[in-house]
C-alpha positions as CSV (number, residue, x, y, z in Angstrom):
1,M,-11.6,-6.3,13.3
2,D,-14.6,-6.6,11.0
3,Q,-12.7,-8.2,8.1
4,A,-15.9,-8.6,6.0
5,R,-16.7,-4.9,6.3
6,W,-13.4,-3.8,5.1
7,Q,-13.2,-6.4,2.3
8,N,-16.6,-5.1,1.1
9,Y,-15.4,-1.5,1.4
10,W,-12.3,-2.1,-0.8
11,D,-14.3,-4.2,-3.3
12,R,-16.5,-1.2,-3.8
13,K,-13.6,1.2,-3.8
14,S,-11.8,-0.7,-6.5
15,A,-13.9,1.0,-9.3
16,T,-12.6,4.5,-8.5
17,Y,-9.3,3.7,-6.7
18,D,-6.9,4.2,-9.6
19,R,-8.3,7.6,-10.6
20,E,-8.3,8.9,-7.0
21,I,-4.9,7.7,-6.0
22,G,-3.5,8.8,-9.3
23,V,-4.2,12.5,-8.3
24,L,-2.3,11.9,-5.1
25,D,0.6,10.1,-6.8
26,R,1.1,13.1,-9.1
27,R,0.6,15.9,-6.5
28,V,1.9,14.3,-3.3
29,F,3.9,11.1,-3.6
30,G,5.8,11.9,-6.8
31,D,8.2,9.1,-7.9
32,S,7.7,7.1,-4.7
33,R,6.3,4.0,-6.4
34,E,9.2,3.8,-8.7
35,W,11.6,4.5,-5.8
36,A,10.1,1.6,-3.8
37,C,9.8,-1.0,-6.4
38,S,13.1,-0.4,-8.1
39,Q,14.9,-1.5,-4.9
40,A,13.1,-4.8,-4.7
41,T,15.2,-7.9,-5.5
42,G,14.7,-11.6,-5.5
43,E,11.5,-13.1,-4.3
44,V,9.2,-10.2,-3.5
45,L,6.0,-10.0,-1.5
46,E,3.9,-6.9,-1.9
47,V,1.4,-6.5,0.9
48,A,-1.8,-4.6,0.0
49,V,-1.0,-4.9,-3.7
50,G,-4.4,-3.4,-4.6
51,T,-5.0,-2.9,-8.3
52,G,-1.4,-3.6,-9.1
53,L,-0.3,0.0,-9.7
54,N,3.2,-0.9,-8.6
55,L,3.6,-3.8,-11.1
56,P,5.1,-1.8,-13.9
57,H,7.9,-0.5,-11.7
58,Y,9.5,-3.8,-10.5
59,P,12.7,-5.0,-12.0
60,A,12.2,-7.7,-14.6
61,S,14.3,-10.0,-12.4
62,A,12.0,-9.7,-9.4
63,V,9.7,-12.6,-8.7
64,V,6.6,-10.9,-7.4
65,T,3.8,-12.2,-5.2
66,G,1.0,-9.8,-4.3
67,L,-1.6,-10.1,-1.5
68,D,-4.7,-8.1,-0.9
69,L,-7.9,-8.4,1.1
70,S,-10.2,-7.3,-1.8
71,S,-11.0,-9.8,-4.6
72,R,-12.1,-7.1,-6.9
73,M,-8.8,-5.2,-6.4
74,L,-7.0,-8.5,-7.2
75,D,-9.1,-8.9,-10.4
76,L,-7.8,-5.5,-11.6
77,A,-4.3,-6.4,-10.6
78,R,-4.5,-9.6,-12.7
79,S,-5.7,-7.6,-15.7
80,R,-2.9,-5.2,-15.3
81,A,-0.4,-8.0,-15.0
82,R,-1.7,-9.5,-18.3
83,D,-1.5,-6.2,-20.0
84,L,2.1,-5.9,-18.9
85,D,2.8,-9.5,-19.9
86,R,4.2,-10.0,-16.4
87,E,4.0,-13.2,-14.5
88,V,2.8,-12.4,-10.9
89,T,1.3,-14.6,-8.2
90,L,-1.7,-12.9,-6.6
91,R,-3.4,-14.2,-3.5
92,Q,-6.3,-13.0,-1.4
93,G,-5.6,-12.7,2.3
94,T,-5.1,-10.4,5.3
95,A,-2.0,-8.6,6.3
96,H,-2.7,-9.6,9.9
97,A,-1.9,-13.3,9.1
98,L,0.2,-13.6,6.0
99,P,-0.3,-17.0,4.4
100,F,3.4,-17.7,4.0
101,A,6.0,-19.5,6.0
102,D,8.7,-17.7,8.0
103,A,11.6,-16.3,6.0
104,S,9.9,-16.8,2.6
105,F,10.9,-13.6,0.8
106,D,14.0,-11.5,0.0
107,T,12.0,-8.3,-0.1
108,V,8.7,-7.2,1.4
109,V,7.0,-4.0,0.0
110,C,4.0,-2.1,1.3
111,T,3.1,1.2,-0.3
112,L,0.2,3.3,1.0
113,G,-1.2,0.2,2.8
114,L,-0.3,0.5,6.5
115,C,-2.4,3.7,6.8
116,A,-5.5,1.6,6.2
117,I,-4.7,-1.8,7.6
118,P,-6.7,-2.0,10.9
119,D,-3.9,-3.5,13.1
120,H,-0.8,-2.1,11.5
121,E,1.4,-3.3,14.3
122,T,0.5,-6.9,13.7
123,A,0.9,-6.3,9.9
124,V,4.5,-5.1,10.4
125,S,5.3,-8.0,12.6
126,E,4.0,-10.4,9.9
127,M,6.0,-8.6,7.2
128,V,9.2,-9.1,9.3
129,R,8.3,-12.7,10.0
130,V,8.1,-13.7,6.3
131,L,11.3,-11.7,5.5
132,R,14.5,-13.7,5.2
133,P,17.4,-12.7,7.4
134,G,19.3,-10.0,5.5
135,G,16.2,-9.2,3.4
136,R,14.8,-5.7,3.0
137,L,11.5,-4.2,4.1
138,I,10.4,-1.2,1.8
139,L,7.6,1.0,3.0
140,L,5.9,4.1,1.7
141,D,3.1,5.9,3.4
142,H,1.6,9.1,4.6
143,V,2.4,9.5,8.3
144,A,2.2,12.0,11.2
145,G,3.5,15.3,10.0
146,S,6.6,17.1,11.3
147,G,4.8,20.1,12.9
148,H,2.2,20.5,15.6
149,L,-0.2,22.3,13.3
150,T,0.0,19.6,10.6
151,R,-0.6,16.9,13.2
152,G,-3.5,18.8,14.6
153,L,-5.1,19.0,11.2
154,Q,-4.4,15.3,10.7
155,W,-6.1,14.5,14.1
156,L,-9.2,16.4,13.0
157,L,-9.2,14.6,9.6
158,E,-9.0,11.2,11.4
159,R,-12.3,12.0,13.2
160,I,-13.9,11.5,9.8
161,T,-11.6,9.1,7.8
162,V,-11.0,6.5,10.5
163,P,-14.7,5.5,11.1
164,M,-15.7,6.0,7.5
165,A,-12.8,4.5,5.6
166,G,-10.3,3.1,8.2
167,E,-7.8,5.7,7.0
168,H,-5.2,6.8,9.5
169,F,-3.0,9.9,9.3
170,L,-1.0,9.8,12.5
171,R,0.8,6.5,12.3
172,R,4.6,6.2,12.1
173,P,5.6,2.8,10.7
174,L,9.3,3.7,11.3
175,H,8.9,3.3,15.0
176,L,7.4,-0.2,14.5
177,V,10.2,-1.2,12.2
178,E,12.9,0.0,14.6
179,A,11.2,-1.8,17.6
180,R,11.4,-5.1,15.7
181,G,15.2,-4.8,15.4
182,L,15.5,-3.9,11.7
183,A,18.3,-1.6,10.7
184,V,17.0,1.4,8.8
185,E,19.2,2.0,5.8
186,Q,17.2,4.7,4.0
187,R,14.6,7.2,5.3
188,E,13.1,10.2,3.6
189,R,10.3,12.6,4.7
190,F,8.8,15.3,2.6
191,K,5.6,17.3,2.1
192,L,5.8,18.8,5.7
193,G,6.9,15.4,6.9
194,V,3.6,13.8,5.9
195,V,5.1,11.4,3.4
196,E,7.8,9.0,4.6
197,R,9.6,6.3,2.7
198,L,12.1,3.9,4.2
199,V,14.2,0.8,3.6
200,A,15.1,-1.4,6.5
201,R,17.1,-4.6,6.6
202,K,16.4,-7.7,8.7
203,P,19.6,-8.4,10.5
204,V,21.6,-11.6,10.3
205,S,23.8,-12.9,13.1
206,S,27.0,-14.9,12.5
207,S,25.0,-18.1,12.9
208,G,22.6,-17.1,10.2
209,A,19.7,-16.4,12.6
210,P,18.0,-13.1,13.0
211,A,20.2,-10.9,15.2
212,T,19.2,-8.8,18.2
213,P,20.1,-5.1,18.0
214,H,23.2,-5.8,20.1
215,D,24.5,-8.1,17.4
216,L,24.5,-5.3,14.8
217,P,27.9,-3.8,13.9
């Protein structure tokens, strides 16, 4: 992965990101940011925090840490946090190697990030790694649609968006979450199945260690 290339891309994109994603939030994603953040509890890590658009929606009791590849995105997130009078820890880094110890957070949130993270499989593994047993992973993204026609159009779109912007439309984070042994507690799809939001819990065995799927009730 050319990390410098994508860091530069998102640094440049930061100037117009809020305006562009705001249109999609209103027309496509609806109340999904509020839905995701309102369920975050305890010590929270937001991966791909971007310009901090989610910050107004976290409960006051949540202790939020945000990570992003782009320093300019983080500058905007810091400004937003100051305007909100909200104490937030913001760090620059990659989702491929989260700079946190195992089992550091009660909740991990990623909204509209896995579609653009180059190695989304490694990113999900890292999110699970830093999540405490019993903690929740909350994801929102655009994914492969429900119908053949929709997926065909998404395939065509990827011929342009993947090389130009690293933007994927045919991913399904749900499958990665299930493969890592998390129990999916909530899952919703809408807009022809293109938008998916889910909550999954990292299992706990009787010994307090992460459980295998066979340990689940």
